[in-house]
C-alpha positions in Angstrom: 64.9 22.8 -18.2 63.4 23.0 -14.7 60.9 25.6 -15.8 59.7 23.3 -18.6 59.2 20.5 -16.2 57.1 22.7 -14.0 54.9 23.8 -17.0 54.6 20.1 -18.0 53.4 19.1 -14.6 50.8 21.9 -14.5 49.5 20.8 -17.9 49.3 17.2 -16.7 47.4 18.3 -13.6 45.0 20.3 -15.8 44.3 17.3 -18.0 43.9 14.8 -15.1 40.5 13.0 -14.6 39.9 15.0 -11.4 40.4 18.3 -13.2 38.2 17.1 -16.1 35.3 16.3 -13.7 35.7 19.6 -11.9 35.5 21.3 -15.2 32.5 19.2 -16.1 30.6 20.5 -13.1 31.4 24.1 -14.2 30.3 23.4 -17.8 27.0 21.8 -16.6 26.4 24.7 -14.4 26.6 27.0 -17.4 24.5 24.8 -19.6 21.8 24.6 -16.9 20.8 28.2 -17.6 19.2 27.2 -20.9 17.3 24.1 -19.5 13.6 24.7 -19.4 11.9 21.2 -19.5 12.3 17.8 -17.8 13.7 16.0 -20.9 16.5 18.5 -21.2 17.0 18.3 -17.5 17.4 14.6 -17.6 20.0 14.9 -20.3 21.9 17.4 -18.2 22.0 15.1 -15.3 23.1 12.3 -17.5 26.0 14.5 -18.7 27.0 15.1 -15.1 27.0 11.4 -14.0 30.8 10.9 -14.2 31.2 13.6 -11.5 29.0 11.6 -9.2 31.5 8.8 -9.0 34.9 10.6 -9.4 36.6 10.8 -6.0 37.4 14.5 -6.4 33.9 15.6 -7.2 31.7 12.9 -5.7 32.1 14.4 -2.3 31.6 18.0 -3.4 28.4 19.7 -2.4 28.4 21.7 -5.7 28.2 18.5 -7.7 24.7 18.0 -6.3 23.8 21.6 -5.8 23.9 22.3 -9.5 21.4 19.6 -10.6 19.3 20.4 -7.5 19.0 24.1 -8.3 18.3 23.3 -11.9 15.5 21.0 -11.0 13.8 23.8 -9.1 14.4 26.2 -11.9 12.8 23.8 -14.4 9.8 23.4 -12.1 9.5 27.2 -12.0 9.6 27.3 -15.7 6.7 24.9 -15.9 4.8 27.1 -13.4 5.4 30.2 -15.5 4.2 28.3 -18.6 1.1 27.1 -16.9 0.3 30.6 -15.6 0.5 31.9 -19.2 -2.1 29.3 -20.3 0.3 26.8 -21.8 -0.2 23.0 -21.8 2.3 21.3 -19.4 3.2 17.8 -18.5 2.1 17.7 -14.8 4.1 14.6 -14.1 7.3 16.0 -15.6 6.8 19.2 -13.7 6.4 17.3 -10.4 9.4 15.1 -11.2 11.6 18.2 -11.7 10.7 19.4 -8.3 11.3 16.0 -6.6 14.6 15.4 -8.4 15.8 18.9 -7.5 14.8 18.3 -3.8 16.6 14.9 -3.8 19.8 16.4 -5.2 19.6 19.1 -2.5 19.4 16.5 0.2 22.6 15.0 -1.1 24.2 18.5 -1.4 23.3 19.3 2.3 25.2 16.1 3.3 28.4 17.3 1.8 28.0 21.0 2.5 28.1 20.2 6.2 31.4 18.4 6.1 34.5 20.1 7.6 37.0 21.6 5.1 40.7 20.9 4.9 41.2 23.0 8.1 38.6 21.1 10.0 36.0 23.8 9.9 32.4 23.6 8.7 31.7 26.4 6.3 28.5 25.7 4.3 28.6 27.3 0.9 25.2 26.4 -0.5 23.0 25.5 2.4 21.5 28.9 3.0 20.4 29.2 -0.6 19.1 25.6 -0.7 17.0 26.3 2.5 15.5 29.4 0.9 14.7 27.6 -2.3 13.0 24.6 -0.5 11.1 26.8 1.9 9.9 28.9 -1.0 8.5 25.8 -2.7 7.1 23.9 0.3 3.5 24.1 -0.7 4.4 23.0 -4.2 5.1 19.5 -3.0 1.4 19.0 -2.1 0.4 20.2 -5.6 3.0 17.9 -7.1 1.7 14.9 -5.1 -1.8 15.5 -6.3 -0.5 15.7 -9.9 1.3 12.5 -9.5 -1.8 10.8 -8.0 -3.9 12.0 -10.9 -1.3 10.7 -13.3 -1.3 7.4 -11.4 2.4 7.8 -10.5 1.8 6.6 -6.9 5.5 6.4 -6.1 5.9 10.0 -7.0 2.8 11.0 -4.9 4.2 9.1 -1.9 7.6 10.8 -2.2 6.2 14.3 -2.7 3.9 14.0 0.4 6.9 12.7 2.3 9.0 15.8 1.4 6.0 18.0 2.2 5.8 16.7 5.8 9.5 16.4 6.4 10.3 20.1 5.6 8.3 21.9 8.4 9.5 19.4 11.0 13.2 19.4 10.0 15.5 21.5 12.3 17.4 22.6 9.1 14.5 25.0 8.3 13.7 26.2 11.8 15.1 29.7 11.3 12.9 30.2 8.2 9.7 30.5 10.3 8.1 28.0 8.1 4.4 27.3 8.7 3.7 24.1 10.6 0.6 22.2 9.6 -2.0 21.3 12.3 -2.1 17.6 13.4 -5.5 17.2 11.6 -4.0 18.2 8.3 -0.9 16.1 8.8 -3.1 13.1 9.7 -5.0 13.5 6.4 -1.8 13.9 4.4 -0.4 10.7 6.0 -3.6 8.9 5.1 -3.3 9.9 1.5 0.4 9.0 1.5 -0.5 5.6 2.8 -3.0 5.1 0.0 -0.3 6.1 -2.5 2.2 3.7 -1.0 -0.4 0.9 -1.1 -1.1 1.6 -4.8 2.6 1.6 -5.5 3.0 -1.8 -3.8 5.0 -0.4 -0.9 2.9 -2.2 1.7 5.3 -1.6 4.7 5.5 2.1 3.8 1.7 2.2 3.6 1.3 0.7 7.1 3.9 3.2 8.4 2.0 6.1 6.9 -1.4 4.8 8.2 0.1 4.3 11.7 1.3 7.9 11.7 -2.2 9.1 10.7 -3.8 7.0 13.4 -1.3 8.3 16.0 -2.4 11.9 15.1 -6.0 11.1 15.9 -7.5 10.3 12.4 -10.8 8.7 13.2 -11.9 7.9 9.6 -13.2 4.3 9.6 -11.8 3.8 6.1 -8.3 4.4 7.4 -8.6 1.3 9.7 -10.3 -0.7 7.0 -7.6 0.1 4.4 -4.8 -0.5 7.0 -6.3 -3.9 7.7 -6.4 -4.6 4.0 -2.8 -3.7 3.5 -1.7 -5.8 6.4 -3.7 -8.7 4.9 -2.0 -8.2 1.5 1.4 -8.1 3.3 0.5 -11.3 5.2 1.3 -9.5 8.4 -0.9 -11.3 10.9 0.0 -9.2 13.9 -0.7 -6.0 12.1 -4.1 -7.4 10.9 -5.0 -8.2 14.5 -3.8 -4.8 15.7 -5.8 -2.8 13.1 -8.9 -4.9 13.7 -8.8 -4.4 17.4 -8.1 -0.7 17.1 -11.0 -0.3 14.7 -13.3 -2.3 17.0 -12.2 -0.3 20.1 -12.9 3.0 18.3 -16.1 2.1 16.4 -17.5 -0.8 18.3 -20.3 -2.7 16.4 -21.2 0.3 14.2 -19.0 -1.4 11.6 -19.4 -5.2 11.9 -16.2 -5.8 9.9 -14.0 -4.8 12.7 -15.8 -7.2 15.0 -15.4 -10.0 12.4 -11.7 -9.3 11.9 -11.1 -9.1 15.7 -12.9 -12.3 16.3 -11.0 -14.0 13.5 -7.8 -12.9 15.2 -8.8 -14.4 18.5 -9.8 -17.6 16.6 -6.4 -17.8 15.0 -4.9 -17.4 18.5 -7.3 -20.1 19.7 -8.7 -17.7 22.3 -12.2 -19.1 21.8 -13.5 -17.8 25.1 -12.8 -14.2 24.2 -14.2 -14.6 20.7 -17.3 -16.2 22.1 -17.9 -13.5 24.6 -17.4 -10.7 22.0 -19.9 -12.4 19.7 -22.5 -13.1 22.4 -22.3 -9.4 23.5 -22.6 -8.2 20.0 -25.6 -10.5 19.2 -27.3 -9.5 22.4 -26.9 -5.8 21.5 -28.0 -6.3 17.9 -29.7 -9.7 17.3 -30.8 -8.8 13.8 -27.3 -8.2 12.4 -26.6 -11.1 10.1 -22.8 -10.4 10.0 -22.4 -11.5 13.6 -23.9 -14.9 12.8 -21.3 -15.4 10.1 -18.5 -14.8 12.6 -20.2 -17.0 15.1 -20.4 -19.8 12.5 -16.7 -19.5 11.8 -16.0 -19.7 15.5 -18.1 -22.9 15.9 -16.4 -24.5 12.9 -13.0 -23.7 14.5 -14.3 -25.5 17.6 -15.3 -28.5 15.4 -18.9 -27.8 16.2 -20.4 -27.9 12.7 -24.0 -28.4 13.8 -23.9 -25.1 15.7 -22.1 -23.5 12.8 -24.8 -24.5 10.4 -27.4 -22.9 12.6 -25.5 -19.6 12.7 -25.0 -19.6 8.9 -28.7 -20.3 8.4 -29.7 -17.5 10.8 -27.3 -15.2 9.0 -28.9 -16.0 5.6 -32.4 -15.4 7.1 -31.3 -12.0 8.3 -29.1 -11.0 5.4 -30.0 -13.0 2.3 -27.7 -10.9 0.1 -24.4 -11.8 1.9 -22.5 -14.6 0.0 -20.3 -15.6 2.9 -23.0 -17.4 4.8 -24.0 -19.4 1.7 -20.4 -20.3 0.9 -19.7 -21.5 4.4 -23.0 -23.3 4.9 -22.4 -25.1 1.5 -18.9 -26.2 2.7 -20.2 -27.4 6.1 -22.8 -29.5 4.3 -20.2 -30.9 1.9 -18.0 -31.9 4.8 -21.0 -33.5 6.5 -21.6 -35.5 3.4 -18.0 -36.7 3.3 -18.1 -37.8 6.9 -21.4 -39.7 6.5 -20.2 -41.2 3.2 -17.0 -42.5 4.7 -18.9 -44.1 7.5 -20.8 -46.4 5.1 -17.9 -48.8 4.5 -19.7 -51.8 6.1 -23.0 -51.3 4.3 -24.3 -53.6 1.7 -24.8 -52.1 -1.8 -28.5 -52.2 -1.4 -28.4 -50.5 2.0 -25.9 -47.9 0.7 -28.1 -47.1 -2.4 -31.1 -46.5 -0.1 -29.1 -44.4 2.3 -27.6 -42.4 -0.5 -31.0 -41.7 -2.0 -32.6 -40.7 1.3 -29.7 -38.9 3.0 -26.5 -38.3 1.0 -27.9 -37.1 -2.3 -30.3 -34.6 -0.6 -27.4 -33.3 1.4 -25.2 -32.8 -1.6 -28.0 -31.0 -3.5 -28.5 -28.7 -0.5 -24.8 -28.0 -0.4 -24.8 -27.3 -4.2 -27.8 -24.9 -3.8 -25.9 -22.8 -1.3 -22.7 -22.7 -3.4 -24.8 -21.7 -6.4 -26.3 -18.8 -4.5 -22.9 -17.7 -3.1 -21.6 -17.6 -6.7 -24.7 -15.8 -7.9 -24.1 -13.1 -5.3 -20.3 -12.9 -6.0 -19.0 -14.3 -9.3 -15.4 -14.1 -8.0 -15.9 -16.9 -5.6 -14.0 -19.6 -7.5 -14.0 -21.8 -4.3 -17.8 -22.1 -4.8 -17.2 -23.3 -8.3 -14.6 -25.8 -7.3 -16.9 -27.4 -4.8 -19.7 -27.4 -7.3 -17.6 -29.2 -9.8 -16.9 -32.0 -7.4 -20.5 -32.2 -6.2 -22.0 -32.4 -9.7 -19.4 -35.1 -10.6 -20.6 -37.2 -7.6 -24.2 -36.6 -8.6 -23.5 -37.6 -12.2 -25.0 -34.3 -13.3 -23.1 -33.9 -16.6 -24.9 -30.7 -17.7 -24.1 -28.8 -14.6 -20.6 -30.3 -14.4 -19.8 -28.9 -17.9 -21.4 -25.6 -17.1 -19.2 -25.1 -14.0 -16.1 -26.3 -15.9 -16.6 -23.5 -18.4 -17.0 -21.0 -15.6 -13.7 -22.2 -14.2 -12.1 -21.7 -17.6 -11.6 -25.4 -18.5 
């Protein structure tokens, strides 16, 4: 009777959920040998999912080693197929590599835990290191493939793995090749672009910062970093990138001066902004971009007459830049509003005369500048909104309706 009880308990243990999940890992390991493409690989991982949550298998390195190794094997199968002239899914090939790598990262975590006797005896780490080191350059190829397929998230992750591997102490004994700083800086730049396209703005700025720290002097890096900071509404980062760009490139790229000045204006540090612009204009008096920034500065100081003069000078020097027209049109419209509001005590006859001689010409001049701004850049909806109000006040129905249509009404 006692013997039967022992047998029953053994059968019960063999059929327990823990035993079932352990067996599942073994079954999947066997099935993995026939997996040759990413679709089949995803199904295999799906089959293995219960083992990721079962307490008896979730903390086992083998549970993650099996799908990790399979991911690399599937990648190798794609490479072989490609070498034989076959058509392959570049994105699926790269995803196999990345998924395998990510499962290995999880397996490393559990393979370094102490066993029941309190000793750390890695079972899979040596093989995983060899596999990853043998594929290190493939991560760059995978990133390029992801980029071309517009899978920017995948490109970001692949470049991240590429740069993590040589610098990780885990691979130190493998004598893996370390990239020169110039190469790493370029890869970080590309990674930042990928993160930007993927909508990961903070990750993009982090990658750009690493590229800058490694000495990347590409002006576009600073331009794009500023654009990302602007999209992220990160004012401090905008100021930092603008100032770093200006410090490196000076007035060779006027945008950095403009952005830096704008930062000082936001901080109400008008004296510093004024000095920067005066120095820049003195060094290059024919650069219309500086007068645009000077106009913004004077507007911030409530000195619209001086602002008008700068915008007009900017138009004279650079007639194809829409910003000066837009801002001049706005300053003129604000001047009209101020003058119009000051006519409250005028008789109707006096007002009509004043309007004809002063207000209407001012509105027309404002409209002319807004029209030119929109002509140069048809994405300037602000110009259209001002024009709509101006033509309404001028009782110019034809132009009012034209602008309304451009606005989509």
